[in-house]
LODREN-103033 format. One line per field, with one value per residue (C-alpha): residue number from 1; residue in one letter; x, y, z. Coordinates in steps of 0.02 Angstrom, whole numbers, plus 50000, padded with zeros to 5 digits. Layout:
<nodes>
pos [NUM; ...]
code [a; ...]
X [X; ...]
Y [Y; ...]
Z [Z; ...]
</nodes>
This chain:
<nodes>
pos [1; 2; 3; 4; 5; 6; 7; 8; 9; 10; 11; 12; 13; 14; 15; 16; 17; 18; 19; 20; 21; 22; 23; 24; 25; 26; 27; 28; 29; 30; 31; 32; 33; 34; 35; 36; 37; 38; 39; 40; 41; 42; 43; 44; 45; 46; 47; 48; 49; 50; 51; 52; 53; 54; 55; 56; 57; 58; 59; 60; 61; 62; 63; 64; 65; 66; 67; 68; 69; 70; 71; 72; 73; 74; 75; 76; 77; 78; 79; 80; 81; 82; 83; 84; 85; 86; 87; 88; 89; 90; 91; 92; 93; 94; 95; 96; 97; 98; 99; 100; 101; 102; 103; 104; 105; 106; 107; 108; 109; 110; 111; 112; 113; 114; 115; 116; 117; 118; 119; 120; 121; 122; 123; 124; 125; 126; 127; 128; 129; 130; 131; 132; 133; 134; 135; 136; 137; 138; 139; 140; 141; 142; 143; 144; 145; 146; 147; 148; 149; 150; 151; 152; 153; 154; 155; 156; 157; 158; 159; 160; 161; 162; 163; 164; 165; 166; 167; 168; 169; 170; 171; 172; 173; 174; 175; 176; 177; 178; 179; 180; 181; 182; 183; 184; 185; 186; 187; 188; 189; 190; 191; 192; 193; 194; 195; 196; 197; 198; 199; 200; 201; 202; 203; 204; 205; 206; 207; 208; 209; 210; 211; 212; 213; 214; 215; 216; 217; 218; 219; 220; 221; 222; 223; 224; 225; 226; 227; 228; 229; 230; 231; 232; 233; 234; 235; 236; 237; 238; 239; 240; 241; 242; 243; 244; 245; 246; 247; 248; 249; 250; 251; 252; 253; 254; 255; 256; 257; 258; 259; 260; 261; 262]
code [m; g; l; l; d; g; k; r; a; l; i; t; g; a; r; k; g; i; g; r; g; i; a; l; t; l; a; k; e; g; a; n; v; g; l; n; d; l; v; d; d; e; v; t; q; e; s; a; e; v; c; r; r; s; g; v; n; a; s; v; h; q; g; d; v; s; s; v; d; g; v; n; a; v; i; d; a; f; e; k; e; h; g; g; i; d; i; l; v; n; n; a; i; f; p; d; q; s; r; p; f; f; e; t; d; e; a; y; w; d; r; m; m; n; l; s; l; k; g; y; f; f; a; s; q; r; a; a; k; s; m; i; a; q; e; t; g; g; s; i; i; c; l; s; s; v; h; s; y; v; a; m; k; d; w; t; a; y; g; v; a; k; m; g; l; r; r; m; v; k; g; m; a; v; d; l; a; g; t; n; i; t; a; n; c; i; a; p; g; a; i; s; n; r; l; p; a; q; g; d; d; i; d; g; p; p; h; d; v; v; a; n; p; r; l; k; e; r; i; p; a; q; r; g; g; l; p; s; d; i; a; n; a; v; l; y; l; s; s; p; l; g; e; y; v; n; g; e; t; i; l; v; d; g; g; m; i; a; s; s; t; l]
X [49340; 49526; 49652; 49685; 49515; 49519; 49701; 49813; 49985; 50130; 50264; 50426; 50519; 50358; 50380; 50425; 50501; 50479; 50394; 50266; 50232; 50202; 50083; 49981; 49972; 49915; 49788; 49716; 49690; 49592; 49723; 49721; 49899; 50022; 50163; 50317; 50463; 50595; 50519; 50337; 50318; 50207; 50277; 50235; 50063; 50027; 50071; 49950; 49814; 49829; 49810; 49648; 49575; 49559; 49435; 49551; 49620; 49797; 49898; 50072; 50190; 50349; 50490; 50664; 50650; 50836; 50813; 50700; 50621; 50588; 50515; 50399; 50340; 50296; 50207; 50115; 50051; 50002; 49906; 49819; 49758; 49713; 49675; 49810; 49932; 49923; 50064; 50235; 50346; 50522; 50585; 50671; 50846; 50953; 51011; 51198; 51197; 51371; 51536; 51715; 51788; 51925; 51804; 51681; 51702; 51618; 51483; 51432; 51437; 51327; 51205; 51189; 51167; 51051; 50927; 50945; 50966; 50934; 50783; 50708; 50733; 50651; 50510; 50475; 50482; 50364; 50240; 50244; 50198; 50043; 49997; 50008; 49904; 49772; 49770; 49755; 49925; 50009; 50146; 50318; 50417; 50593; 50673; 50843; 50943; 51040; 51191; 51158; 51201; 51349; 51493; 51503; 51635; 51597; 51441; 51516; 51427; 51260; 51279; 51318; 51159; 51051; 51123; 51086; 50903; 50896; 50960; 50845; 50684; 50736; 50758; 50595; 50500; 50561; 50539; 50362; 50303; 50124; 50079; 50016; 50144; 50253; 50421; 50503; 50624; 50614; 50780; 50761; 50884; 50918; 50761; 50748; 50638; 50685; 50594; 50434; 50280; 50124; 49942; 49893; 50056; 50154; 50311; 50333; 50422; 50533; 50708; 50790; 50955; 50989; 51024; 51200; 51246; 51359; 51218; 51087; 51185; 51181; 50991; 50906; 50742; 50833; 50759; 50773; 50643; 50502; 50425; 50271; 50376; 50426; 50252; 50173; 50292; 50245; 50061; 50089; 50180; 50056; 49898; 49823; 49911; 50079; 50026; 50131; 50292; 50392; 50573; 50617; 50696; 50616; 50732; 50646; 50791; 50745; 50866; 51019; 51087; 51054; 51151; 51320; 51387; 51399]
Y [50251; 50224; 50180; 50012; 49960; 49777; 49748; 49650; 49726; 49656; 49780; 49716; 49822; 49916; 49951; 50136; 50260; 50228; 50059; 50129; 50275; 50155; 50049; 50199; 50272; 50109; 50082; 50256; 50206; 50052; 49913; 49781; 49780; 49665; 49745; 49635; 49672; 49582; 49662; 49654; 49782; 49928; 50031; 49897; 49870; 50057; 50070; 49929; 50007; 50172; 50077; 50001; 50174; 50182; 50039; 49903; 49742; 49771; 49625; 49609; 49471; 49460; 49371; 49377; 49394; 49369; 49182; 49078; 48994; 49162; 49234; 49085; 49091; 49276; 49265; 49106; 49195; 49348; 49246; 49146; 49310; 49400; 49260; 49306; 49442; 49580; 49697; 49659; 49801; 49742; 49873; 49780; 49838; 49830; 49991; 49967; 50015; 50092; 50009; 50061; 49955; 49874; 49841; 49748; 49567; 49411; 49411; 49591; 49558; 49404; 49495; 49638; 49528; 49404; 49537; 49669; 49559; 49374; 49406; 49527; 49403; 49255; 49360; 49422; 49245; 49180; 49323; 49307; 49123; 49169; 49311; 49193; 49060; 49190; 49249; 49426; 49499; 49610; 49732; 49699; 49849; 49848; 49990; 50029; 50187; 50332; 50231; 50117; 50263; 50347; 50289; 50369; 50330; 50182; 50128; 50000; 49841; 49929; 50007; 49837; 49762; 49909; 49911; 49726; 49763; 49878; 49738; 49614; 49705; 49720; 49532; 49503; 49614; 49506; 49339; 49382; 49444; 49391; 49372; 49550; 49570; 49725; 49737; 49903; 49991; 50154; 50236; 50356; 50496; 50574; 50537; 50663; 50570; 50404; 50440; 50347; 50444; 50451; 50425; 50471; 50565; 50478; 50583; 50600; 50738; 50859; 50791; 50861; 50782; 50929; 51039; 50990; 51129; 51014; 50891; 51025; 51102; 50934; 50928; 51049; 51029; 51104; 50980; 50801; 50678; 50617; 50445; 50514; 50555; 50373; 50309; 50412; 50334; 50161; 50206; 50260; 50099; 49985; 50068; 50076; 50243; 50154; 49993; 50029; 50057; 49896; 49849; 50028; 50122; 50286; 50406; 50500; 50608; 50791; 50798; 50742; 50628; 50759; 50890; 50940; 50959; 50770]
Z [49589; 49607; 49474; 49557; 49625; 49675; 49625; 49742; 49776; 49877; 49929; 50004; 50130; 50171; 50356; 50332; 50210; 50025; 50048; 50168; 50051; 49907; 50010; 50066; 49890; 49810; 49948; 49920; 49738; 49789; 49793; 49927; 49992; 50079; 50177; 50190; 50302; 50403; 50558; 50613; 50752; 50798; 50654; 50526; 50600; 50603; 50419; 50379; 50485; 50393; 50228; 50294; 50320; 50130; 50140; 50076; 50146; 50210; 50277; 50353; 50296; 50397; 50308; 50234; 50045; 50013; 49981; 49870; 50021; 50102; 49942; 49918; 50099; 50088; 49920; 49971; 50127; 50027; 49899; 50035; 50110; 49948; 49825; 49701; 49652; 49521; 49573; 49647; 49707; 49750; 49873; 50015; 50062; 50218; 50303; 50277; 50093; 50074; 50114; 50069; 49930; 50035; 50179; 50066; 50116; 50049; 50183; 50144; 49955; 49972; 50086; 49962; 49808; 49894; 49945; 49811; 49658; 49688; 49799; 49674; 49532; 49617; 49689; 49513; 49444; 49577; 49555; 49365; 49377; 49476; 49359; 49210; 49297; 49338; 49156; 49221; 49180; 49305; 49347; 49422; 49483; 49553; 49650; 49574; 49611; 49539; 49595; 49447; 49332; 49416; 49525; 49697; 49826; 49940; 49843; 49724; 49783; 49800; 49627; 49549; 49623; 49570; 49393; 49380; 49410; 49259; 49148; 49236; 49193; 49012; 49003; 49096; 48976; 48831; 48921; 48976; 48806; 48773; 48957; 48984; 49123; 49124; 49214; 49253; 49370; 49463; 49508; 49655; 49685; 49855; 49954; 50093; 50216; 50291; 50456; 50505; 50452; 50558; 50514; 50337; 50307; 50169; 50182; 50370; 50467; 50369; 50346; 50191; 50138; 50023; 50172; 50120; 49995; 49892; 49866; 49837; 49694; 49605; 49601; 49480; 49576; 49727; 49851; 49901; 49839; 49950; 49971; 49882; 49729; 49715; 49759; 49620; 49494; 49557; 49540; 49360; 49312; 49401; 49333; 49159; 49137; 49118; 49032; 48876; 48975; 48983; 49017; 49065; 49209; 49263; 49353; 49494; 49550; 49525; 49378; 49476; 49340; 49206; 49304; 49233; 49411; 49437]
</nodes>
């Protein structure tokens, strides 16, 4: 018996890295999963196939979730395949996350906000409507960042989007009172593995960002985080274990923000 037996979970940005790790972890706990990404290639398909090895239904839903139309298309396809939705994990992000202040133009700003804030909002709204119609409740989880807590050079636009998510889940928790839907954020710190994992491996080949001594000294845990660290927090919030946590942001950063060296 898994913690999520029979639940239906859609994860955006699930081709590799954190999103893939979340999909594999939820599948191992019995959830039927949908992996969304802008790209549907052999990497995406391999991630879905590994999920299926846990005996669950795993589907791939290619699509751009930075617009309302894109969000609706992806969730419609997911619900057609799985018959509904119980868990939404908003994780999609584009690779170019940092940009110097004076090089941040309108196109970059709009791209950042459309995917990392607007897309998350309307995906949450769309999923919540389905959860209410099902009368089953559900869990909505947004991936924020340590950049929503501290200002680091060249990360202003990204930090604004990720801080907006923390306020968003607080409002959602209040607006969705009485529906049995929880809304929360997870704020990852320095995640050490962005490389594609293989097979049942959630974390992939070793690639530790805290090889940089200046970064390592900022993390009391003395290591970078792993996709599995984030996935375990998602599992907690989406399972009965975390059903009384609502409108909150959980830092998964090895103590980075608590460190006096920041």
